[in-house]
KEVO-609699 format. One line per 8 residues: their letters; for each residue y, z, x of C-alpha. Coordinates in steps of 0.5 Angstrom, whole numbers, plus 2048, in hexadecimal, padded with zeros to 3 digits. Layout:
% residues N
a) Y/Z/X | ...
//
This chain:
% residues 813
mmdfkpvr) 833/87C/729 | 831/877/72F | 830/870/72D | 829/86D/730 | 829/867/72D | 82C/863/733 | 826/866/737 | 821/864/732
qalaslsr) 824/85D/731 | 823/85D/739 | 81C/85F/739 | 81A/85A/734 | 81D/854/738 | 81A/856/73E | 813/857/73B | 813/850/73A
akgycati) 814/84E/741 | 80F/853/745 | 80E/84E/74B | 816/84E/74C | 816/856/74B | 810/857/750 | 813/853/755 | 819/856/755
vctlgitl) 816/85E/755 | 811/85C/75A | 816/859/75F | 81B/85E/75E | 817/864/75E | 813/862/764 | 819/861/768 | 81D/866/765
gavvtmfs) 818/86B/766 | 818/869/76E | 820/86A/76E | 81F/871/76B | 819/873/770 | 81E/871/775 | 824/875/772 | 820/87B/771
lnyqllaa) 81D/87B/778 | 824/87A/77B | 827/87F/776 | 822/884/779 | 824/882/780 | 82C/882/77F | 82E/886/77A | 829/88B/778
plpypdad) 82A/892/77A | 825/895/77F | 821/89A/77B | 823/8A0/77F | 829/8A5/77E | 82F/8A3/783 | 82C/89D/785 | 832/89A/788
rlytikgn) 832/8A0/78D | 82B/8A0/78F | 82B/89D/796 | 825/89B/79C | 826/89C/7A3 | 823/898/7A8 | 824/897/7AF | 825/890/7B3
lyrdgert) 824/88F/7BB | 829/88A/7BF | 827/887/7C5 | 82D/885/7C9 | 831/884/7C2 | 82B/880/7BF | 827/883/7BA | 820/884/7BB
lekssqyp) 81D/889/7B6 | 820/88A/7AF | 81E/88F/7AA | 81A/893/7AF | 81B/89B/7B0 | 81A/8A0/7B5 | 817/8A6/7B3 | 81B/8AB/7B6
alieiynn) 821/8A7/7B4 | 81F/8A8/7AD | 81E/8AF/7AD | 825/8B0/7B0 | 827/8AC/7A9 | 823/8B1/7A5 | 825/8B7/7A8 | 82D/8B6/7A9
srhfsdta) 82E/8B2/7A3 | 836/8B4/7A2 | 838/8AE/79E | 832/8AE/799 | 831/8B3/794 | 829/8B2/795 | 825/8AE/79A | 81E/8AC/79A
layfwedv) 819/8A9/79F | 813/8A4/79D | 80E/8A1/7A1 | 80A/89B/79E | 803/89B/7A0 | 7FB/899/79E | 7F5/89E/79F | 7EE/89F/79D
irnlphsp) 7EC/8A4/798 | 7E6/8A7/79C | 7E3/8AC/796 | 7E3/8A7/791 | 7DD/8A1/790 | 7DE/89B/794 | 7E4/89F/798 | 7E9/89A/794
rvtvtyvt) 7EF/898/798 | 7F6/89A/794 | 7FD/899/795 | 800/8A0/798 | 807/8A2/798 | 809/8A8/79C | 80F/8AB/79A | 814/8B2/79A
peylrlaq) 814/8B5/793 | 81B/8B2/792 | 819/8AB/791 | 816/8AB/78B | 81B/8B0/788 | 820/8AB/78A | 81D/8A6/785 | 81B/8AB/780
aplvhgrh) 814/8A9/780 | 811/8AB/779 | 80A/8AF/779 | 804/8AF/774 | 800/8B4/778 | 802/8BA/77D | 809/8BB/781 | 80D/8B7/786
fraeegln) 80C/8B9/78E | 810/8C0/78F | 815/8C2/794 | 810/8C6/797 | 80C/8C0/798 | 811/8BC/79C | 813/8BA/7A3 | 80F/8BE/7A9
trvpvall) 80B/8C2/7A3 | 804/8BE/7A4 | 802/8C0/79D | 7FC/8BB/79B | 7FE/8B9/794 | 7FE/8B3/790 | 801/8AF/78A | 7FD/8A9/787
syqtwtqq) 800/8A3/783 | 7FE/8A2/77C | 7FA/89C/77E | 7F6/8A0/784 | 7F5/8A5/77F | 7F2/8A0/77A | 7EE/89B/77F | 7EB/8A0/784
fnqdpdil) 7EB/8A6/77F | 7EA/8A4/778 | 7F0/8A8/776 | 7EC/8AE/777 | 7EF/8B4/774 | 7ED/8B9/779 | 7F1/8B5/77E | 7F5/8BA/781
qrtlrfgd) 7EE/8BE/783 | 7EC/8B8/788 | 7EF/8B6/78F | 7EF/8B0/793 | 7ED/8AF/79A | 7F1/8AB/79F | 7EE/8AC/7A7 | 7EC/8B3/7A7
vdfrivgv) 7F1/8B6/7A2 | 7EF/8B8/79B | 7F6/8B7/797 | 7F6/8BB/790 | 7F8/8B7/78A | 7FE/8BA/787 | 801/8B5/782 | 800/8AE/77F
laqgfiep) 807/8A9/77E | 808/8A6/777 | 805/89F/776 | 80C/89D/774 | 80F/89F/77B | 812/899/77E | 812/89B/786 | 818/898/78A
avyapgrr) 815/892/78E | 81A/893/794 | 814/892/799 | 811/88B/796 | 811/887/78F | 80A/889/78B | 808/88F/78F | 806/895/78B
tqvwlpwd) 804/89B/78F | 7FE/89E/78C | 7FE/8A5/790 | 804/8A9/792 | 803/8AE/797 | 808/8B3/79B | 80C/8B0/7A1 | 809/8B4/7A6
ynntaaqn) 802/8B0/7A5 | 805/8A9/7A7 | 801/8A5/7AC | 806/8A6/7B2 | 803/8AA/7B8 | 805/8B0/7BA | 807/8AE/7C1 | 80C/8A8/7BD
rnnwrgfs) 80F/8AD/7B9 | 815/8AE/7BE | 815/8A7/7C1 | 81C/8A4/7C0 | 819/89D/7C3 | 814/89C/7BE | 816/898/7B8 | 812/897/7B1
pfmfavgk) 813/893/7AB | 80F/897/7A6 | 813/89D/7A6 | 81B/89E/7A4 | 81F/8A4/7A1 | 822/8A3/79A | 828/8A7/797 | 82D/8A8/792
ldtqarpe) 834/8A7/795 | 839/8AC/793 | 83F/8A9/78E | 845/8AA/793 | 841/8A7/799 | 842/8A0/79B | 83B/89B/79D | 83F/898/7A3
tvqhqlst) 841/89E/7A6 | 83B/8A2/7A5 | 837/89C/7A8 | 83C/89C/7AE | 83B/8A3/7AF | 833/8A3/7AF | 833/89D/7B3 | 837/8A0/7B9
slnnryqe) 834/8A7/7B9 | 82D/8A4/7B8 | 82E/89F/7BE | 831/8A4/7C2 | 82B/8A8/7C2 | 827/8A2/7C3 | 82B/8A1/7C9 | 829/8A8/7CB
arvdrlpg) 822/8A7/7CB | 822/8A1/7CF | 825/8A3/7D5 | 81F/8A4/7D9 | 81D/89C/7D7 | 81E/897/7DC | 824/893/7DC | 823/88D/7D8
ndltttht) 826/88A/7D2 | 82C/88D/7CE | 828/890/7C8 | 82C/893/7C2 | 82A/896/7BB | 82E/896/7B5 | 82C/898/7AE | 82D/895/7A7
lstyerqi) 82F/898/7A0 | 82C/893/79B | 82D/895/793 | 826/895/790 | 828/88F/78C | 829/88B/792 | 823/88E/795 | 81F/88C/78F
lgnstqrt) 822/885/78D | 822/882/794 | 824/87B/794 | 81F/87A/78E | 825/878/789 | 827/872/78C | 820/86F/78B | 820/872/784
llllagtl) 827/86F/783 | 825/868/785 | 81F/868/780 | 824/86A/77A | 828/864/77C | 822/860/77C | 820/862/775 | 827/862/772
illliaaa) 827/85A/774 | 820/859/771 | 823/85C/76B | 829/858/76B | 824/852/76C | 820/854/765 | 827/855/762 | 829/84E/763
nitnlila) 822/84C/760 | 823/850/75A | 82A/84D/759 | 827/847/759 | 822/849/754 | 827/84C/74F | 82C/846/750 | 826/842/74E
raanrqrt) 824/846/748 | 82C/846/746 | 82C/83F/746 | 825/83F/741 | 829/843/73D | 82F/840/73C | 82E/83E/735 | 82C/845/733
maiqaamg) 833/847/736 | 836/841/732 | 833/844/72C | 836/84B/72D | 83D/848/72F | 83D/844/728 | 83C/84B/725 | 842/84E/728
aqrkhifa) 83F/851/72E | 844/852/733 | 844/851/73B | 843/859/73C | 83D/858/737 | 839/853/73A | 83A/856/741 | 838/85D/73E
dllteicl) 831/85A/73B | 830/857/742 | 832/85D/746 | 82D/861/741 | 827/85C/742 | 828/85C/74A | 829/864/74A | 822/865/747
lmlaaall) 81F/860/74C | 823/864/752 | 820/86B/74F | 819/868/74F | 81A/866/756 | 81D/86D/758 | 817/871/755 | 812/86C/759
silftgvg) 816/86D/75F | 816/874/75F | 80E/873/75E | 80E/86E/764 | 813/874/768 | 80D/879/767 | 808/874/76A | 80D/873/770
vellkhfa) 80E/87A/772 | 807/87B/772 | 806/875/777 | 80C/877/77B | 808/87E/77B | 802/87B/77D | 804/876/782 | 80A/879/786
rdqvprlq) 809/880/786 | 809/880/78D | 80F/87B/78E | 814/87D/789 | 817/884/788 | 818/889/781 | 812/885/77E | 80F/88B/77C
eltinwqt) 815/88C/777 | 816/885/774 | 814/886/76D | 817/882/766 | 81D/887/764 | 823/886/760 | 827/882/765 | 821/87D/765
clfsaama) 821/87C/75E | 829/87C/75D | 829/877/763 | 824/872/75F | 828/873/759 | 82F/872/75C | 82C/86C/75F | 829/869/759
lllallfa) 82F/86A/755 | 833/867/75A | 82F/861/75A | 82F/860/753 | 836/860/753 | 836/85B/758 | 831/856/755 | 835/857/74E
slvsrqid) 83B/855/752 | 839/84F/755 | 835/84D/74F | 83B/84E/74A | 840/84A/74F | 83B/844/74E | 83C/844/746 | 842/840/744
yrhlnqll) 843/844/73D | 848/83E/73A | 843/839/73A | 83D/83D/737 | 83F/83B/730 | 83F/834/732 | 838/835/734 | 835/835/72D
qssgkgtg) 839/82F/72B | 836/82B/731 | 82F/82D/730 | 82F/831/736 | 831/82C/73A | 838/830/73C | 839/834/743 | 83A/83B/740
vqvsartr) 836/83D/746 | 835/839/74C | 835/83B/753 | 83A/837/757 | 838/833/75E | 83C/838/762 | 839/83E/75F | 832/83B/760
qmliasqi) 834/839/768 | 836/840/769 | 830/843/766 | 82C/83F/76B | 830/840/771 | 830/848/770 | 829/848/76F | 828/844/776
altailiv) 82D/848/779 | 82A/84F/777 | 823/84C/778 | 825/84A/77F | 828/850/781 | 822/854/77F | 81D/84F/782 | 820/84E/789
aslqlflq) 821/856/789 | 81A/857/787 | 817/852/78B | 81A/855/792 | 818/85B/791 | 811/858/78F | 811/854/795 | 813/85A/799
ssrhinqp) 80D/85E/796 | 808/859/797 | 80A/858/79F | 809/860/79F | 802/860/79C | 800/85A/7A0 | 803/85C/7A6 | 7FD/85D/7AC
lgfstgni) 7FE/864/7AE | 7FB/863/7B5 | 7F5/867/7B5 | 7EF/868/7B1 | 7EE/86C/7AA | 7E7/869/7A8 | 7E2/86F/7A7 | 7E6/874/7AB
qvitlnig) 7E6/87B/7A8 | 7EB/881/7AA | 7EA/888/7AA | 7EF/88E/7AB | 7EB/895/7AD | 7ED/89C/7AA | 7EC/8A1/7B0 | 7EC/8A7/7AC
nlrnapaa) 7EC/8AD/7B0 | 7EB/8AA/7B6 | 7F2/8A9/7B8 | 7F2/8AF/7BC | 7EC/8AD/7C0 | 7ED/8AB/7C7 | 7EF/8A4/7C7 | 7E9/8A2/7CC
qrenylks) 7E4/8A5/7C7 | 7E7/8A1/7C2 | 7E7/89A/7C6 | 7E0/89B/7C8 | 7DF/89C/7C0 | 7E2/895/7BF | 7DF/892/7C4 | 7D8/894/7C1
irekllsh) 7DA/892/7BA | 7DC/88B/7BE | 7D5/88A/7C1 | 7D1/88C/7BA | 7D5/886/7B7 | 7D4/881/7BC | 7CD/882/7BC | 7CD/882/7B4
prldnasl) 7C9/87C/7B2 | 7CE/87A/7AC | 7D4/879/7B1 | 7D6/874/7B6 | 7DB/878/7BA | 7DF/87E/7BA | 7E6/880/7BD | 7E9/887/7BD
glntpigf) 7F0/887/7BD | 7F7/889/7BA | 7FB/884/7B6 | 7F9/87D/7B3 | 7FD/877/7B3 | 7FE/878/7AB | 7FD/87E/7A6 | 7FF/881/7A0
nrplwhta) 806/883/7A1 | 805/886/7A7 | 80A/887/7AC | 807/884/7B3 | 808/888/7B9 | 80E/886/7BE | 80E/888/7C5 | 812/887/7CB
vasdasrq) 810/883/7D1 | 814/881/7D7 | 813/87D/7DE | 815/882/7E2 | 814/88A/7E3 | 81C/88C/7E2 | 81B/889/7DB | 822/886/7DC
ssitakta) 820/880/7D7 | 81A/882/7D2 | 818/87E/7CC | 816/881/7C6 | 80F/87D/7C3 | 80B/87E/7BE | 805/881/7C1 | 7FD/881/7C0
videnylp) 7F8/886/7C3 | 7F2/881/7C4 | 7EB/881/7C8 | 7E7/87B/7CB | 7E5/878/7C3 | 7EC/879/7C0 | 7EF/872/7C2 | 7E8/86E/7C1
ilelalre) 7E7/871/7BA | 7EE/86E/7B8 | 7EC/868/7BC | 7F4/868/7BF | 7F5/862/7C3 | 7F6/864/7CB | 7FC/860/7CE | 7FA/862/7D5
grhmtaee) 7F6/868/7D9 | 7F0/86B/7D6 | 7EE/870/7D1 | 7EC/877/7D2 | 7E5/879/7D5 | 7E0/87E/7D2 | 7E1/881/7DA | 7E8/882/7D9
fsdgsrvl) 7E7/885/7D2 | 7E2/88A/7D5 | 7E6/88C/7DB | 7ED/88D/7D8 | 7F0/888/7DC | 7F8/887/7DB | 7F8/87F/7D8 | 7FB/87C/7D3
linktlah) 7FC/875/7CF | 803/873/7CD | 805/86D/7C7 | 809/867/7C9 | 810/86A/7C7 | 80F/870/7CB | 80D/86C/7D1 | 813/867/7D0
qlqadqpe) 818/86D/7D0 | 815/870/7D6 | 815/86A/7DA | 81C/869/7D9 | 81E/86D/7DE | 819/86A/7E3 | 818/863/7E1 | 814/861/7E7
gnivgtql) 80F/866/7E6 | 808/866/7E3 | 808/86C/7DD | 800/86D/7DE | 7FF/871/7E4 | 806/875/7E3 | 806/87C/7E2 | 80A/880/7DC
ywrgaepy) 80C/887/7DA | 809/889/7D4 | 809/891/7D2 | 809/894/7D9 | 80B/894/7E0 | 804/890/7E1 | 805/888/7E1 | 800/883/7DC
rvigvved) 7FE/87D/7DF | 7FF/876/7DA | 7F8/872/7DA | 7FA/86E/7D4 | 7FF/86A/7D0 | 7FC/869/7C9 | 800/864/7C3 | 805/867/7BF
ihlpgqne) 803/869/7B8 | 806/866/7B2 | 807/86A/7AC | 80A/867/7A6 | 811/868/7A5 | 812/86C/7AC | 815/86A/7B3 | 80F/86C/7B8
gprlfvrh) 812/871/7BD | 80F/874/7C3 | 808/877/7C3 | 804/87B/7C8 | 7FC/87C/7C8 | 7FB/882/7CC | 7F4/885/7CE | 7F4/88B/7CB
idvdyplf) 7F1/890/7C6 | 7F5/894/7C1 | 7F1/89A/7BF | 7F6/89C/7BA | 7F6/896/7B5 | 7EF/892/7B7 | 7EE/88B/7B4 | 7E8/887/7B4
mlkykpgq) 7E8/87F/7B3 | 7E1/87C/7B1 | 7DF/876/7B1 | 7D9/875/7AC | 7D3/86F/7AC | 7D4/86B/7A6 | 7D3/86E/79F | 7D2/875/7A2
rltsteln) 7D7/87B/7A1 | 7D6/883/7A2 | 7D9/888/79D | 7DD/88E/79E | 7D7/892/79C | 7D3/88E/7A1 | 7D8/88F/7A7 | 7DA/896/7A5
nlfaeing) 7D2/898/7A6 | 7D2/894/7AD | 7D9/898/7AF | 7D5/89E/7AD | 7D0/89D/7B2 | 7D5/89E/7B8 | 7D9/8A3/7B4 | 7DA/8A4/7AC
qykvseif) 7E1/8A5/7AD | 7E3/89E/7AE | 7E4/89A/7A7 | 7E6/893/7A4 | 7ED/894/7A3 | 7EF/88D/7A2 | 7EB/887/7A1 | 7ED/880/7A0
tlreardf) 7EB/879/7A2 | 7F1/875/7A6 | 7F0/86F/7A1 | 7F2/875/79B | 7F8/877/7A0 | 7FA/870/7A0 | 7FA/86F/799 | 7FE/875/798
lltkdrla) 803/872/79D | 804/86C/799 | 804/870/792 | 80C/86E/792 | 80B/867/794 | 805/866/78F | 809/869/789 | 80F/865/78B
awltsglt) 80B/85E/78B | 808/860/784 | 80E/862/781 | 812/85C/784 | 80C/857/782 | 80C/85A/77B | 814/859/77A | 814/852/77D
llalglaa) 80E/850/778 | 812/853/772 | 819/850/774 | 816/849/775 | 812/84A/76E | 818/84D/76A | 81D/847/76D | 818/842/76B
igiygvls) 818/844/764 | 81F/845/764 | 821/83E/767 | 81C/83B/763 | 81F/83E/75C | 826/83B/75E | 823/834/760 | 81F/833/75A
ysvrlrrf) 825/835/756 | 829/830/759 | 824/82B/759 | 823/82C/751 | 82B/82B/750 | 82A/824/754 | 823/822/751 | 827/81C/74E
elgirmai) 82A/81A/754 | 824/81A/758 | 821/816/752 | 826/811/753 | 826/810/75A | 81E/810/75A | 81E/80A/755 | 823/806/759
gaapstif) 81E/807/75F | 81F/80D/763 | 819/80F/766 | 816/816/765 | 817/817/76D | 81E/815/76C | 81F/81A/766 | 81C/81F/76A
tqmlrenl) 820/81E/771 | 827/81E/76D | 825/825/76A | 823/827/770 | 82A/825/774 | 82E/828/76E | 82A/82F/76F | 82C/82F/777
hpvslgla) 833/830/775 | 832/837/772 | 82C/838/777 | 831/837/77D | 836/83B/77A | 831/841/779 | 82E/840/780 | 835/841/783
tamvalag) 837/847/77F | 831/84A/782 | 832/848/789 | 839/84C/789 | 836/852/785 | 830/852/78B | 835/851/790 | 839/858/78E
lwfwvsqs) 832/85B/78D | 82F/859/794 | 836/85C/797 | 835/863/793 | 82E/863/795 | 830/862/79C | 835/867/79C | 830/86C/79A
syalqtsl) 82A/870/79D | 825/86B/79A | 822/866/79F | 820/85F/79B | 81E/85A/7A0 | 820/854/79C | 81C/84D/79D | 81E/845/79C
agwllpai) 818/845/797 | 81B/84A/793 | 821/847/792 | 81E/840/791 | 818/841/78D | 81C/844/787 | 820/83E/786 | 81A/839/787
liallvav) 816/83D/781 | 81D/83D/77C | 81E/835/77D | 816/835/77C | 817/839/776 | 81D/835/773 | 819/82F/774 | 813/831/770
vsllsvwr) 817/834/76B | 81B/82E/76A | 815/82A/769 | 812/82E/764 | 819/82E/760 | 819/827/75F | 811/826/75F | 811/826/757
iirrpaif) 816/820/757 | 814/81C/75D | 80C/81C/75C | 80D/818/755 | 810/812/753 | 818/812/752 | 816/812/74A | 814/819/74A
alrdh) 81A/81C/74D | 81E/818/748 | 81A/819/742 | 81A/821/743 | 822/821/744
//
């Protein structure tokens, strides 16, 4: 039979120290909860297997384009190259194709825009996606069959169809095609996030219906980031060998397709195999490991504080321990009683940490869904609970061992004979200094790292973009079944819509174009431009299709030249503007020439005339490259940028009604403001700023409490000495100055230790792919904050003595 008497005694003892218990449990519960949350996240990313069979053999296959040996496009594939991989997959036991897009369901109210993935039947089979209704795509619905069927996600079935039990009798219309719904995926299906973190497909359609135009399906010169192949590698195949063979054969096909091109840059392609795990995780683990390190430091600071509290309690209970020793208790018995109390506190803290972990997991899912992969899978599981229990047990043993070392068991019996004035439990001066130094070191490491990240994030958040985002809305259009209509007819439709928008009373201005400086994770269009017809030295530039209103709406500053005129847009003039970076690159070969007025070759044999140079755009955390702004109308992917009058807006329904006056096939596909796009771009920086400021405040608060506890204990031991010094004439300021000077030794030791650790951390970060721009303020400010903290805490620790006459210190002793 188990003896619970020690536990009952420990509970009774702790019940008489409720403030002590609450402080330890809350401090450790919160900080341990933060550590457990970050452990769970990193375990999910680094150790938890992907929820797919043979996940280690699943690979994505994507293309890259090199110009003169320099990579200009990555993770972008050619349509015919993917078809060839799919049809000639001798190294794979299974292959599939996937094309990621968004489209409008035209036969549902309000024409909702949904994420769509076009796949061959093998794609969901590789992930063994479970179903709640119906069936998967069949082989006879695969490549080149054009069978219009659809699969829904569980969320789409719930949100758009209210879990209609007759869902298999319904259809979805995309463009002019009605797709029969054949199945609904189960709620627990974890979609492979191989395209982007947080993206969830709402509707799955057959590959044949993807957005690639018929004339481009045999085009080896076109690259798209929206599609790639996946496959399960044979057990005997080596990824490096397969990658080399694919790159060689597909590059040969690419070169054959370019034989009729004008001579120019040396263009080559490669194809990269990436495991599902590497494709899904990317470089996210670097950030999450840094967060785990930060929470561990926070836990160590909290542990130092708790050590102070436990030492203080042991000092106050030394008479009780002396009675136990007098009654025959040995060292192991006293240690066991001490360990029982601490274990009960750690158990309560571990339970509280699980609660905080649950809150932390939900906050991560809410705020970091689009930044951190695999969050959908993150839950509190047995690994989480085991880690929390193990950490609590380890801390209990650590605290009990540290306190036990401070107990002088040989002198406990003398305490009863000396009325409790012995030294059975007394923390040595060296131990007190080490506690202060360790807290300073840990606090300095955490604050410097957090402050550097905070300052970098703040710079990004407050960085001027170089263009206006106020009251500007962007609308992308879905063109329905007009894709096969003549280009001239579609161009006339778009011009008519533009004229209606320009005359609308709620609008100040409207622009028809393609691409905006910022969007929601949308790759920008890149094209090549050259100063000579032979294109011997072309430059790849981010490209925006514009009219005469595009740049004035953005208020992008003009360096030289002029903007496009309305006549040039109407007449289809071959004119363009470039940014400062591209102008400098073009002028490198002709330093004496004026770039305005020169001719450049873009997409064809006819030259375009440069009419102006605009300032560079400055997106946070990105280096600005060459940019083109070309007079053109893209009839396949039209986009309108609207400048509203103050307080005005048009809803998607109102816009759809306006488009219907020209042609009912045009629907709003995506609608957002440039301010929303900017906020999305800064999501990571805002999240980093909140996390780092929170860590900094917690670290300072915990350090202040811990250092105050150590100094208060030191002052209590020296109360009589300080009283005598005041009695013989020492001023309060002298007492405070002396205490501060004594405290500077462990503070200096702690700061020096922190600097060494930070130098190693900075070296590690500089060798990684994580970009961190440090600042002098980020190094100096923590030292100033810590110095002020130590000064304030030193004053508080002696305040009760120096604010009253010396007689009170001598009498209290």
